[in-house]
C-alpha angles and dihedrals in degrees: 000000000000116000095198096104105029115128126188118195111196122191128188115192128210091270092053096255112149125214130172140189128205123212128182098035125102127199129005093322087090089076089054090047091056098036091106090057093050091050094046096045099042127217117028108223097187136003124197121184126212124222089265090067091066094048123090117244115250118223106174140141122212121204119198122193122186127197125207 
């Protein structure tokens, strides 16, 4: 998994509740990406998954050859 394009958006409301959103990660690896937040913040009251969570990560290389 490349970490070049991972974005974490963390929000703290006026009552001190923390929520976060992960962008740039597909599949269940997002829960591993945010494991450090879960451990630091304590009990998770609610977890919602985006569409990306249900997609499989793609790890592919494309080779293009041109002929002249």
